[in-house]
N, CA and C atoms of all chains as a GROMACS GRO file, in nm:
protein
  615
    1UNK      N    1  11.728  11.225  17.713
    1UNK     CA    2  11.653  11.136  17.812
    1UNK      C    3  11.504  11.175  17.768
    2UNK      N    4  11.491  11.246  17.789
    2UNK     CA    5  11.371  11.272  17.783
    2UNK      C    6  11.294  11.284  17.622
    3UNK      N    7  11.437  11.341  17.523
    3UNK     CA    8  11.429  11.321  17.399
    3UNK      C    9  11.387  11.150  17.363
    4UNK      N   10  11.455  11.072  17.393
    4UNK     CA   11  11.397  10.903  17.402
    4UNK      C   12  11.284  10.872  17.434
    5UNK      N   13  11.266  10.939  17.555
    5UNK     CA   14  11.104  10.920  17.623
    5UNK      C   15  11.027  10.927  17.482
    6UNK      N   16  10.988  11.086  17.463
    6UNK     CA   17  10.942  11.117  17.330
    6UNK      C   18  10.920  11.059  17.172
    7UNK      N   19  11.063  11.011  17.159
    7UNK     CA   20  11.045  10.951  17.070
    7UNK      C   21  10.990  10.828  17.070
    8UNK      N   22  10.983  10.762  17.190
    8UNK     CA   23  10.914  10.618  17.183
    8UNK      C   24  10.768  10.639  17.213
    9UNK      N   25  10.767  10.708  17.271
    9UNK     CA   26  10.578  10.804  17.217
    9UNK      C   27  10.550  10.764  17.095
   10UNK      N   28  10.632  10.886  17.032
   10UNK     CA   29  10.565  10.896  16.927
   10UNK      C   30  10.571  10.764  16.804
   11UNK      N   31  10.619  10.673  16.830
   11UNK     CA   32  10.709  10.566  16.778
   11UNK      C   33  10.619  10.416  16.841
   12UNK      N   34  10.571  10.422  16.971
   12UNK     CA   35  10.434  10.377  17.023
   12UNK      C   36  10.266  10.408  16.910
   13UNK      N   37  10.269  10.547  16.914
   13UNK     CA   38  10.140  10.570  16.855
   13UNK      C   39  10.173  10.532  16.720
   14UNK      N   40  10.277  10.591  16.683
   14UNK     CA   41  10.278  10.520  16.527
   14UNK      C   42  10.238  10.393  16.493
   15UNK      N   43  10.318  10.295  16.541
   15UNK     CA   44  10.225  10.156  16.513
   15UNK      C   45  10.147  10.126  16.559
   16UNK      N   46  10.050  10.169  16.699
   16UNK     CA   47   9.925  10.142  16.714
   16UNK      C   48   9.863  10.157  16.603
   17UNK      N   49   9.854  10.286  16.539
   17UNK     CA   50   9.763  10.393  16.454
   17UNK      C   51   9.772  10.289  16.320
   18UNK      N   52   9.867  10.231  16.332
   18UNK     CA   53   9.929  10.129  16.161
   18UNK      C   54   9.859  10.027  16.201
   19UNK      N   55   9.858   9.932  16.349
   19UNK     CA   56   9.738   9.858  16.342
   19UNK      C   57   9.619   9.839  16.368
   20UNK      N   58   9.581   9.975  16.399
   20UNK     CA   59   9.447  10.000  16.363
   20UNK      C   60   9.356  10.026  16.226
   21UNK      N   61   9.457  10.108  16.162
   21UNK     CA   62   9.450  10.127  16.058
   21UNK      C   63   9.402   9.991  15.944
   22UNK      N   64   9.562   9.906  16.011
   22UNK     CA   65   9.518   9.784  15.953
   22UNK      C   66   9.383   9.690  15.981
   23UNK      N   67   9.343   9.706  16.052
   23UNK     CA   68   9.237   9.627  16.110
   23UNK      C   69   9.145   9.676  16.070
   24UNK      N   70   9.071   9.840  16.057
   24UNK     CA   71   9.010   9.875  15.982
   24UNK      C   72   8.979   9.846  15.885
   25UNK      N   73   9.084   9.921  15.772
   25UNK     CA   74   9.149   9.808  15.616
   25UNK      C   75   9.073   9.659  15.593
   26UNK      N   76   9.080   9.586  15.722
   26UNK     CA   77   9.039   9.458  15.698
   26UNK      C   78   8.861   9.431  15.707
   27UNK      N   79   8.820   9.494  15.862
   27UNK     CA   80   8.747   9.478  15.893
   27UNK      C   81   8.612   9.551  15.843
   28UNK      N   82   8.617   9.687  15.807
   28UNK     CA   83   8.539   9.720  15.721
   28UNK      C   84   8.356   9.681  15.625
   29UNK      N   85   8.316   9.735  15.658
   29UNK     CA   86   8.177   9.692  15.535
   29UNK      C   87   8.220   9.725  15.345
   30UNK      N   88   8.246   9.815  15.397
   30UNK     CA   89   8.200   9.917  15.275
   30UNK      C   90   8.336   9.946  15.216
   31UNK      N   91   8.393  10.016  15.034
   31UNK     CA   92   8.438  10.067  15.010
   31UNK      C   93   8.526  10.234  15.071
   32UNK      N   94   8.411  10.271  15.143
   32UNK     CA   95   8.425  10.419  15.151
   32UNK      C   96   8.513  10.408  15.244
   33UNK      N   97   8.406  10.352  15.388
   33UNK     CA   98   8.436  10.307  15.530
   33UNK      C   99   8.589  10.276  15.536
   34UNK      N  100   8.643  10.180  15.455
   34UNK     CA  101   8.775  10.187  15.479
   34UNK      C  102   8.877  10.283  15.393
   35UNK      N  103   8.832  10.308  15.297
   35UNK     CA  104   8.897  10.377  15.288
   35UNK      C  105   8.955  10.515  15.414
   36UNK      N  106   8.791  10.533  15.424
   36UNK     CA  107   8.782  10.641  15.578
   36UNK      C  108   8.914  10.569  15.621
   37UNK      N  109   8.882  10.474  15.730
   37UNK     CA  110   9.028  10.394  15.786
   37UNK      C  111   9.181  10.374  15.770
   38UNK      N  112   9.154  10.386  15.623
   38UNK     CA  113   9.310  10.309  15.593
   38UNK      C  114   9.359  10.518  15.579
   39UNK      N  115   9.302  10.578  15.494
   39UNK     CA  116   9.374  10.736  15.452
   39UNK      C  117   9.426  10.795  15.602
   40UNK      N  118   9.323  10.784  15.666
   40UNK     CA  119   9.328  10.886  15.778
   40UNK      C  120   9.432  10.846  15.885
   41UNK      N  121   9.482  10.683  15.880
   41UNK     CA  122   9.559  10.666  16.029
   41UNK      C  123   9.689  10.643  15.922
   42UNK      N  124   9.722  10.630  15.791
   42UNK     CA  125   9.861  10.575  15.715
   42UNK      C  126   9.892  10.747  15.745
   43UNK      N  127   9.816  10.870  15.696
   43UNK     CA  128   9.911  10.950  15.696
   43UNK      C  129   9.991  10.977  15.860
   44UNK      N  130   9.913  10.973  15.987
   44UNK     CA  131   9.936  11.000  16.076
   44UNK      C  132   9.976  10.924  16.123
   45UNK      N  133  10.049  10.770  16.122
   45UNK     CA  134  10.058  10.665  16.167
   45UNK      C  135  10.251  10.723  16.083
   46UNK      N  136  10.242  10.770  15.992
   46UNK     CA  137  10.381  10.791  15.881
   46UNK      C  138  10.419  10.901  15.939
   47UNK      N  139  10.359  10.992  15.929
   47UNK     CA  140  10.384  11.116  16.020
   47UNK      C  141  10.455  11.076  16.183
   48UNK      N  142  10.433  10.972  16.255
   48UNK     CA  143  10.433  10.994  16.416
   48UNK      C  144  10.578  10.870  16.375
   49UNK      N  145  10.532  10.814  16.292
   49UNK     CA  146  10.693  10.773  16.299
   49UNK      C  147  10.841  10.785  16.249
   50UNK      N  148  10.794  10.883  16.159
   50UNK     CA  149  10.874  10.938  16.107
   50UNK      C  150  10.926  11.071  16.242
   51UNK      N  151  10.791  11.140  16.320
   51UNK     CA  152  10.946  11.260  16.362
   51UNK      C  153  10.990  11.143  16.528
   52UNK      N  154  10.927  11.036  16.544
   52UNK     CA  155  10.991  10.962  16.679
   52UNK      C  156  11.131  10.930  16.610
   53UNK      N  157  11.145  10.900  16.481
   53UNK     CA  158  11.301  10.859  16.406
   53UNK      C  159  11.383  10.928  16.399
   54UNK      N  160  11.354  11.071  16.356
   54UNK     CA  161  11.353  11.196  16.368
   54UNK      C  162  11.434  11.247  16.501
   55UNK      N  163  11.320  11.204  16.570
   55UNK     CA  164  11.421  11.231  16.780
   55UNK      C  165  11.481  11.169  16.788
   56UNK      N  166  11.508  11.040  16.754
   56UNK     CA  167  11.598  10.968  16.775
   56UNK      C  168  11.732  11.015  16.670
   57UNK      N  169  11.712  11.091  16.589
   57UNK     CA  170  11.892  11.027  16.514
   57UNK      C  171  11.934  11.190  16.552
   58UNK      N  172  11.857  11.280  16.536
   58UNK     CA  173  11.924  11.407  16.605
   58UNK      C  174  11.982  11.501  16.449
   59UNK      N  175  11.981  11.629  16.459
   59UNK     CA  176  12.036  11.660  16.365
   59UNK      C  177  12.142  11.614  16.300
   60UNK      N  178  12.118  11.588  16.221
   60UNK     CA  179  12.207  11.568  16.107
   60UNK      C  180  12.141  11.570  15.953
   61UNK      N  181  12.198  11.426  15.882
   61UNK     CA  182  12.172  11.452  15.721
   61UNK      C  183  12.033  11.329  15.712
   62UNK      N  184  12.082  11.240  15.829
   62UNK     CA  185  11.950  11.138  15.812
   62UNK      C  186  11.847  11.259  15.845
   63UNK      N  187  11.855  11.312  15.981
   63UNK     CA  188  11.714  11.426  15.984
   63UNK      C  189  11.689  11.471  15.855
   64UNK      N  190  11.713  11.500  15.788
   64UNK     CA  191  11.697  11.561  15.719
   64UNK      C  192  11.673  11.507  15.561
   65UNK      N  193  11.650  11.382  15.591
   65UNK     CA  194  11.626  11.221  15.462
   65UNK      C  195  11.465  11.276  15.569
   66UNK      N  196  11.453  11.210  15.653
   66UNK     CA  197  11.359  11.206  15.695
   66UNK      C  198  11.249  11.318  15.730
   67UNK      N  199  11.280  11.404  15.742
   67UNK     CA  200  11.165  11.544  15.698
   67UNK      C  201  11.155  11.583  15.548
   68UNK      N  202  11.212  11.519  15.475
   68UNK     CA  203  11.218  11.569  15.347
   68UNK      C  204  11.074  11.414  15.280
   69UNK      N  205  11.101  11.272  15.336
   69UNK     CA  206  11.003  11.133  15.352
   69UNK      C  207  10.862  11.216  15.409
   70UNK      N  208  10.876  11.273  15.526
   70UNK     CA  209  10.751  11.382  15.627
   70UNK      C  210  10.714  11.463  15.479
   71UNK      N  211  10.788  11.514  15.460
   71UNK     CA  212  10.701  11.629  15.366
   71UNK      C  213  10.626  11.570  15.215
   72UNK      N  214  10.714  11.465  15.179
   72UNK     CA  215  10.606  11.412  15.068
   72UNK      C  216  10.496  11.347  15.090
   73UNK      N  217  10.551  11.207  15.205
   73UNK     CA  218  10.439  11.122  15.211
   73UNK      C  219  10.302  11.251  15.306
   74UNK      N  220  10.366  11.344  15.335
   74UNK     CA  221  10.197  11.450  15.387
   74UNK      C  222  10.119  11.514  15.275
   75UNK      N  223  10.183  11.545  15.153
   75UNK     CA  224  10.127  11.547  15.055
   75UNK      C  225  10.073  11.440  14.965
   76UNK      N  226  10.171  11.328  14.944
   76UNK     CA  227  10.091  11.232  14.823
   76UNK      C  228   9.988  11.183  14.964
   77UNK      N  229  10.022  11.152  15.078
   77UNK     CA  230   9.899  11.017  15.095
   77UNK      C  231   9.800  11.088  15.170
   78UNK      N  232   9.690  11.178  15.153
   78UNK     CA  233   9.602  11.250  15.142
   78UNK      C  234   9.548  11.281  14.981
   79UNK      N  235   9.696  11.309  14.875
   79UNK     CA  236   9.593  11.304  14.732
   79UNK      C  237   9.577  11.160  14.734
   80UNK      N  238   9.614  11.083  14.713
   80UNK     CA  239   9.646  10.970  14.669
   80UNK      C  240   9.480  10.882  14.764
   81UNK      N  241   9.456  10.959  14.880
   81UNK     CA  242   9.276  10.885  14.906
   81UNK      C  243   9.230  11.003  14.881
   82UNK      N  244   9.249  11.113  14.820
   82UNK     CA  245   9.107  11.176  14.750
   82UNK      C  246   9.037  11.105  14.614
   83UNK      N  247   9.231  11.074  14.544
   83UNK     CA  248   9.226  11.052  14.383
   83UNK      C  249   9.124  10.914  14.356
   84UNK      N  250   9.155  10.850  14.488
   84UNK     CA  251   9.038  10.707  14.520
   84UNK      C  252   8.915  10.668  14.520
   85UNK      N  253   8.877  10.818  14.625
   85UNK     CA  254   8.768  10.788  14.607
   85UNK      C  255   8.705  10.858  14.523
   86UNK      N  256   8.737  11.000  14.473
   86UNK     CA  257   8.679  11.066  14.338
   86UNK      C  258   8.662  10.921  14.208
   87UNK      N  259   8.746  10.873  14.232
   87UNK     CA  260   8.784  10.808  14.125
   87UNK      C  261   8.638  10.677  14.098
   88UNK      N  262   8.669  10.636  14.258
   88UNK     CA  263   8.572  10.525  14.305
   88UNK      C  264   8.401  10.574  14.261
   89UNK      N  265   8.408  10.716  14.271
   89UNK     CA  266   8.306  10.807  14.290
   89UNK      C  267   8.199  10.769  14.162
   90UNK      N  268   8.336  10.843  14.079
   90UNK     CA  269   8.347  10.886  13.953
   90UNK      C  270   8.250  10.747  13.841
   91UNK      N  271   8.303  10.628  13.899
   91UNK     CA  272   8.289  10.526  13.827
   91UNK      C  273   8.179  10.428  13.850
   92UNK      N  274   8.115  10.472  13.939
   92UNK     CA  275   7.942  10.415  13.993
   92UNK      C  276   7.952  10.305  14.134
   93UNK      N  277   8.033  10.356  14.190
   93UNK     CA  278   8.039  10.280  14.315
   93UNK      C  279   7.975  10.362  14.441
   94UNK      N  280   7.865  10.258  14.464
   94UNK     CA  281   7.752  10.376  14.556
   94UNK      C  282   7.805  10.345  14.688
   95UNK      N  283   7.769  10.434  14.759
   95UNK     CA  284   7.857  10.442  14.960
   95UNK      C  285   7.750  10.337  15.036
   96UNK      N  286   7.751  10.224  15.065
   96UNK     CA  287   7.669  10.157  15.168
   96UNK      C  288   7.605  10.262  15.251
   97UNK      N  289   7.490  10.300  15.261
   97UNK     CA  290   7.446  10.404  15.343
   97UNK      C  291   7.281  10.272  15.438
   98UNK      N  292   7.315  10.333  15.526
   98UNK     CA  293   7.194  10.252  15.643
   98UNK      C  294   7.051  10.318  15.619
   99UNK      N  295   6.949  10.234  15.697
   99UNK     CA  296   6.815  10.287  15.611
   99UNK      C  297   6.832  10.458  15.678
  100UNK      N  298   6.817  10.510  15.815
  100UNK     CA  299   6.788  10.604  15.810
  100UNK      C  300   6.831  10.682  15.717
  101UNK      N  301   6.967  10.698  15.646
  101UNK     CA  302   7.014  10.787  15.564
  101UNK      C  303   6.940  10.809  15.440
  102UNK      N  304   6.935  10.677  15.402
  102UNK     CA  305   6.815  10.719  15.254
  102UNK      C  306   6.750  10.758  15.262
  103UNK      N  307   6.690  10.696  15.368
  103UNK     CA  308   6.530  10.803  15.354
  103UNK      C  309   6.522  10.946  15.336
  104UNK      N  310   6.624  10.986  15.469
  104UNK     CA  311   6.675  11.157  15.445
  104UNK      C  312   6.680  11.229  15.376
  105UNK      N  313   6.771  11.114  15.201
  105UNK     CA  314   6.798  11.162  15.097
  105UNK      C  315   6.698  11.164  14.971
  106UNK      N  316   6.608  11.064  15.035
  106UNK     CA  317   6.480  11.045  14.907
  106UNK      C  318   6.362  11.124  15.013
  107UNK      N  319  11.318   9.812  17.079
  107UNK     CA  320  11.202   9.880  17.087
  107UNK      C  321  11.194   9.910  16.892
  108UNK      N  322  11.288   9.942  16.800
  108UNK     CA  323  11.306   9.940  16.658
  108UNK      C  324  11.238   9.822  16.620
  109UNK      N  325  11.212   9.686  16.684
  109UNK     CA  326  11.224   9.535  16.634
  109UNK      C  327  11.075   9.528  16.660
  110UNK      N  328  10.989   9.547  16.839
  110UNK     CA  329  10.843   9.622  16.824
  110UNK      C  330  10.804   9.702  16.688
  111UNK      N  331  10.795   9.821  16.666
  111UNK     CA  332  10.782   9.904  16.544
  111UNK      C  333  10.759   9.841  16.400
  112UNK      N  334  10.855   9.765  16.391
  112UNK     CA  335  10.898   9.698  16.277
  112UNK      C  336  10.782   9.596  16.231
  113UNK      N  337  10.776   9.531  16.388
  113UNK     CA  338  10.620   9.401  16.395
  113UNK      C  339  10.565   9.458  16.357
  114UNK      N  340  10.512   9.574  16.445
  114UNK     CA  341  10.368   9.624  16.382
  114UNK      C  342  10.340   9.681  16.272
  115UNK      N  343  10.408   9.728  16.229
  115UNK     CA  344  10.461   9.787  16.084
  115UNK      C  345  10.422   9.639  15.981
  116UNK      N  346  10.505   9.511  16.005
  116UNK     CA  347  10.452   9.405  15.952
  116UNK      C  348  10.285   9.334  15.932
  117UNK      N  349  10.240   9.378  16.081
  117UNK     CA  350  10.150   9.303  16.094
  117UNK      C  351  10.032   9.335  15.990
  118UNK      N  352  10.031   9.496  16.043
  118UNK     CA  353   9.948   9.645  15.935
  118UNK      C  354   9.950   9.599  15.760
  119UNK      N  355  10.082   9.558  15.769
  119UNK     CA  356  10.153   9.524  15.587
  119UNK      C  357  10.076   9.397  15.523
  120UNK      N  358  10.012   9.306  15.657
  120UNK     CA  359  10.014   9.163  15.629
  120UNK      C  360   9.797   9.158  15.624
  121UNK      N  361   9.779   9.294  15.696
  121UNK     CA  362   9.627   9.303  15.752
  121UNK      C  363   9.598   9.337  15.556
  122UNK      N  364   9.683   9.440  15.510
  122UNK     CA  365   9.686   9.551  15.383
  122UNK      C  366   9.684   9.454  15.271
  123UNK      N  367   9.779   9.330  15.263
  123UNK     CA  368   9.788   9.268  15.195
  123UNK      C  369   9.669   9.184  15.178
  124UNK      N  370   9.581   9.135  15.308
  124UNK     CA  371   9.494   9.026  15.318
  124UNK      C  372   9.390   9.092  15.241
  125UNK      N  373   9.327   9.273  15.242
  125UNK     CA  374   9.262   9.260  15.173
  125UNK      C  375   9.273   9.291  15.040
  126UNK      N  376   9.403   9.311  15.014
  126UNK     CA  377   9.429   9.378  14.806
  126UNK      C  378   9.391   9.202  14.794
  127UNK      N  379   9.444   9.083  14.846
  127UNK     CA  380   9.396   8.958  14.791
  127UNK      C  381   9.199   8.969  14.808
  128UNK      N  382   9.126   8.991  14.934
  128UNK     CA  383   9.045   8.941  14.919
  128UNK      C  384   8.921   9.051  14.830
  129UNK      N  385   8.946   9.193  14.870
  129UNK     CA  386   8.869   9.262  14.782
  129UNK      C  387   8.819   9.270  14.747
  130UNK      N  388   8.686   9.259  14.703
  130UNK     CA  389   8.581   9.263  14.595
  130UNK      C  390   8.603   9.358  14.497
  131UNK      N  391   8.622   9.444  14.543
  131UNK     CA  392   8.619   9.640  14.402
  131UNK      C  393   8.807   9.643  14.338
  132UNK      N  394   8.807   9.689  14.246
  132UNK     CA  395   8.955   9.666  14.233
  132UNK      C  396   8.930   9.803  14.313
  133UNK      N  397   8.921   9.920  14.370
  133UNK     CA  398   8.877  10.037  14.438
  133UNK      C  399   8.990   9.984  14.551
  134UNK      N  400   8.942   9.884  14.610
  134UNK     CA  401   8.963   9.823  14.727
  134UNK      C  402   9.044   9.800  14.746
  135UNK      N  403   9.137   9.669  14.653
  135UNK     CA  404   9.284   9.646  14.606
  135UNK      C  405   9.395   9.747  14.599
  136UNK      N  406   9.306   9.859  14.513
  136UNK     CA  407   9.432  10.012  14.469
  136UNK      C  408   9.418  10.058  14.643
  137UNK      N  409   9.367  10.066  14.738
  137UNK     CA  410   9.362  10.124  14.855
  137UNK      C  411   9.474  10.027  14.912
  138UNK      N  412   9.447   9.942  14.918
  138UNK     CA  413   9.525   9.868  15.033
  138UNK      C  414   9.664   9.852  14.994
  139UNK      N  415   9.687   9.838  14.854
  139UNK     CA  416   9.815   9.847  14.746
  139UNK      C  417   9.913   9.979  14.838
  140UNK      N  418   9.804  10.085  14.824
  140UNK     CA  419   9.830  10.197  14.879
  140UNK      C  420   9.902  10.228  15.005
  141UNK      N  421   9.837  10.168  15.112
  141UNK     CA  422   9.812  10.144  15.176
  141UNK      C  423   9.961  10.051  15.247
  142UNK      N  424  10.024   9.976  15.158
  142UNK     CA  425  10.141   9.878  15.222
  142UNK      C  426  10.255   9.959  15.160
  143UNK      N  427  10.220   9.985  15.010
  143UNK     CA  428  10.363  10.152  14.980
  143UNK      C  429  10.437  10.242  15.092
  144UNK      N  430  10.292  10.279  15.115
  144UNK     CA  431  10.334  10.335  15.299
  144UNK      C  432  10.397  10.303  15.384
  145UNK      N  433  10.322  10.176  15.397
  145UNK     CA  434  10.426  10.110  15.502
  145UNK      C  435  10.565  10.043  15.452
  146UNK      N  436  10.599  10.032  15.314
  146UNK     CA  437  10.693   9.980  15.299
  146UNK      C  438  10.795  10.083  15.311
  147UNK      N  439  10.740  10.208  15.318
  147UNK     CA  440  10.849  10.304  15.309
  147UNK      C  441  10.839  10.346  15.469
  148UNK      N  442  10.754  10.328  15.599
  148UNK     CA  443  10.814  10.340  15.692
  148UNK      C  444  10.886  10.220  15.757
  149UNK      N  445  10.870  10.096  15.718
  149UNK     CA  446  10.936   9.997  15.745
  149UNK      C  447  11.124   9.991  15.725
  150UNK      N  448  11.134  10.057  15.552
  150UNK     CA  449  11.281  10.068  15.530
  150UNK      C  450  11.348  10.170  15.658
  151UNK      N  451  11.230  10.249  15.659
  151UNK     CA  452  11.288  10.376  15.744
  151UNK      C  453  11.376  10.311  15.845
  152UNK      N  454  11.227  10.289  15.917
  152UNK     CA  455  11.297  10.166  16.107
  152UNK      C  456  11.384  10.096  16.076
  153UNK      N  457  11.430   9.969  15.974
  153UNK     CA  458  11.498   9.892  15.982
  153UNK      C  459  11.627   9.961  15.931
  154UNK      N  460  11.660  10.142  15.888
  154UNK     CA  461  11.764  10.148  15.851
  154UNK      C  462  11.839  10.234  16.010
  155UNK      N  463  11.749  10.253  16.054
  155UNK     CA  464  11.761  10.297  16.216
  155UNK      C  465  11.827  10.152  16.276
  156UNK      N  466  11.740  10.012  16.257
  156UNK     CA  467  11.759   9.933  16.313
  156UNK      C  468  11.893   9.857  16.337
  157UNK      N  469  11.956   9.900  16.177
  157UNK     CA  470  12.055   9.856  16.164
  157UNK      C  471  12.148   9.965  16.191
  158UNK      N  472  12.067  10.041  16.188
  158UNK     CA  473  12.230  10.170  16.213
  158UNK      C  474  12.287  10.212  16.033
  159UNK      N  475  12.203  10.169  15.978
  159UNK     CA  476  12.289  10.231  15.845
  159UNK      C  477  12.191  10.304  15.756
  160UNK      N  478  12.192  10.419  15.808
  160UNK     CA  479  12.105  10.555  15.786
  160UNK      C  480  12.125  10.598  15.635
  161UNK      N  481  12.146  10.564  15.537
  161UNK     CA  482  12.214  10.521  15.375
  161UNK      C  483  12.037  10.508  15.374
  162UNK      N  484  12.020  10.376  15.417
  162UNK     CA  485  11.864  10.314  15.353
  162UNK      C  486  11.753  10.414  15.331
  163UNK      N  487  11.769  10.517  15.410
  163UNK     CA  488  11.682  10.626  15.408
  163UNK      C  489  11.635  10.654  15.268
  164UNK      N  490  11.724  10.662  15.186
  164UNK     CA  491  11.752  10.753  15.044
  164UNK      C  492  11.610  10.617  14.957
  165UNK      N  493  11.642  10.516  14.976
  165UNK     CA  494  11.622  10.404  14.906
  165UNK      C  495  11.397  10.424  14.941
  166UNK      N  496  11.443  10.457  15.104
  166UNK     CA  497  11.281  10.484  15.150
  166UNK      C  498  11.202  10.591  15.104
  167UNK      N  499  11.287  10.726  15.076
  167UNK     CA  500  11.266  10.845  15.008
  167UNK      C  501  11.238  10.814  14.876
  168UNK      N  502  11.302  10.646  14.784
  168UNK     CA  503  11.242  10.695  14.632
  168UNK      C  504  11.163  10.604  14.635
  169UNK      N  505  11.114  10.503  14.695
  169UNK     CA  506  11.023  10.438  14.735
  169UNK      C  507  10.884  10.508  14.750
  170UNK      N  508  10.903  10.613  14.850
  170UNK     CA  509  10.770  10.656  14.844
  170UNK      C  510  10.717  10.706  14.711
  171UNK      N  511  10.838  10.828  14.651
  171UNK     CA  512  10.769  10.858  14.499
  171UNK      C  513  10.771  10.776  14.447
  172UNK      N  514  10.770  10.632  14.375
  172UNK     CA  515  10.793  10.548  14.296
  172UNK      C  516  10.585  10.509  14.342
  173UNK      N  517  10.592  10.504  14.517
  173UNK     CA  518  10.476  10.474  14.564
  173UNK      C  519  10.326  10.538  14.470
  174UNK      N  520  10.345  10.704  14.517
  174UNK     CA  521  10.274  10.734  14.413
  174UNK      C  522  10.220  10.761  14.330
  175UNK      N  523  10.344  10.722  14.199
  175UNK     CA  524  10.338  10.753  14.086
  175UNK      C  525  10.252  10.648  14.049
  176UNK      N  526  10.271  10.480  14.095
  176UNK     CA  527  10.238  10.374  14.051
  176UNK      C  528  10.114  10.408  14.100
  177UNK      N  529  10.035  10.428  14.212
  177UNK     CA  530   9.932  10.417  14.269
  177UNK      C  531   9.812  10.541  14.160
  178UNK      N  532   9.910  10.641  14.156
  178UNK     CA  533   9.792  10.745  14.050
  178UNK      C  534   9.757  10.643  13.943
  179UNK      N  535   9.918  10.615  13.873
  179UNK     CA  536   9.916  10.537  13.728
  179UNK      C  537   9.824  10.434  13.739
  180UNK      N  538   9.759  10.353  13.819
  180UNK     CA  539   9.673  10.256  13.841
  180UNK      C  540   9.581  10.289  13.804
  181UNK      N  541   9.593  10.395  13.950
  181UNK     CA  542   9.384  10.509  13.930
  181UNK      C  543   9.381  10.502  13.771
  182UNK      N  544   9.444  10.546  13.706
  182UNK     CA  545   9.408  10.630  13.610
  182UNK      C  546   9.321  10.453  13.472
  183UNK      N  547   9.506  10.375  13.504
  183UNK     CA  548   9.421  10.262  13.419
  183UNK      C  549   9.306  10.211  13.451
  184UNK      N  550   9.222  10.227  13.543
  184UNK     CA  551   9.132  10.112  13.599
  184UNK      C  552   9.002  10.215  13.568
  185UNK      N  553   9.039  10.372  13.609
  185UNK     CA  554   8.887  10.445  13.557
  185UNK      C  555   8.890  10.510  13.445
  186UNK      N  556   8.977  10.515  13.340
  186UNK     CA  557   8.994  10.573  13.222
  186UNK      C  558   9.028  10.409  13.103
  187UNK      N  559   9.047  10.333  13.145
  187UNK     CA  560   9.123  10.233  13.011
  187UNK      C  561   9.185  10.252  12.963
  188UNK      N  562   9.292  10.370  12.966
  188UNK     CA  563   9.400  10.348  12.937
  188UNK      C  564   9.477  10.483  12.955
  189UNK      N  565   9.572  10.531  12.933
  189UNK     CA  566   9.650  10.611  13.057
  189UNK      C  567   9.636  10.763  12.955
  190UNK      N  568   9.567  10.807  12.917
  190UNK     CA  569   9.553  10.935  12.802
  190UNK      C  570   9.621  10.986  12.764
  191UNK      N  571   9.744  10.893  12.662
  191UNK     CA  572   9.869  11.000  12.582
  191UNK      C  573   9.784  11.034  12.519
  192UNK      N  574   9.873  11.073  12.414
  192UNK     CA  575   9.828  11.126  12.292
  192UNK      C  576   9.833  10.981  12.208
  193UNK      N  577   9.733  10.899  12.217
  193UNK     CA  578   9.768  10.755  12.154
  193UNK      C  579   9.742  10.808  11.972
  194UNK      N  580   9.663  10.905  11.997
  194UNK     CA  581   9.564  10.913  11.822
  194UNK      C  582   9.730  10.983  11.705
  195UNK      N  583   9.775  11.036  11.788
  195UNK     CA  584   9.883  11.148  11.754
  195UNK      C  585  10.006  11.082  11.740
  196UNK      N  586  10.018  10.943  11.793
  196UNK     CA  587  10.173  10.857  11.747
  196UNK      C  588  10.099  10.794  11.666
  197UNK      N  589   9.989  10.738  11.625
  197UNK     CA  590   9.929  10.642  11.577
  197UNK      C  591   9.937  10.708  11.414
  198UNK      N  592   9.854  10.828  11.430
  198UNK     CA  593   9.880  10.918  11.311
  198UNK      C  594  10.046  10.931  11.216
  199UNK      N  595  10.087  10.983  11.392
  199UNK     CA  596  10.252  10.993  11.295
  199UNK      C  597  10.293  10.827  11.200
  200UNK      N  598  10.247  10.751  11.279
  200UNK     CA  599  10.324  10.654  11.224
  200UNK      C  600  10.256  10.612  11.090
  201UNK      N  601  10.118  10.605  11.028
  201UNK     CA  602  10.022  10.610  10.949
  201UNK      C  603  10.116  10.670  10.802
  202UNK      N  604  10.142  10.817  10.862
  202UNK     CA  605  10.220  10.951  10.815
  202UNK      C  606  10.331  10.888  10.759
  203UNK      N  607  10.416  10.801  10.815
  203UNK     CA  608  10.520  10.768  10.822
  203UNK      C  609  10.561  10.684  10.674
  204UNK      N  610  10.423  10.551  10.752
  204UNK     CA  611  10.401  10.485  10.592
  204UNK      C  612  10.404  10.510  10.474
  205UNK      N  613  10.298  10.613  10.473
  205UNK     CA  614  10.210  10.668  10.326
  205UNK      C  615  10.361  10.731  10.243
   0.00000   0.00000   0.00000
């Protein structure tokens, strides 16, 4: 029973984070802020949903496969985000800065 | 309850797809497609539990692997214009065969 409740909490939090990330990706004004919204929520959303599914599955081959997906996403999601930001910066895409931070820089 | 989660994931996928279609720069599109792929993995995993066939988790695992490699390959193609394989060597080898 407690495990059920925990798993539902994890699943709901994961779904909510996913929607938040999607809205951030859709609404933010600049590539880097979009990547910030997408990259961070993406990882935690995947973690929480897989954790909730694993709690539902119990010990067994399904939980093992979920753990494999978990480990793989845990390493590749941040890597992909980092590679994206790196490639965008190297190709000369400038972040959108507001006035105050531009003055501080110059 | 699994249906609610899959609906949430589908909404997120819709938003990511909108950004992929609308995104002004190529990197926006790649970020959106990356998010779309991750959400596809999660959707397959949730659907496996929804239909009670946990064999589908294998497909989710394979999709996660393919998604990462696809994103990195697309990034390389966009930033460098080619895949930086040893094209020169293969061209030289072909010319050598001809000669």
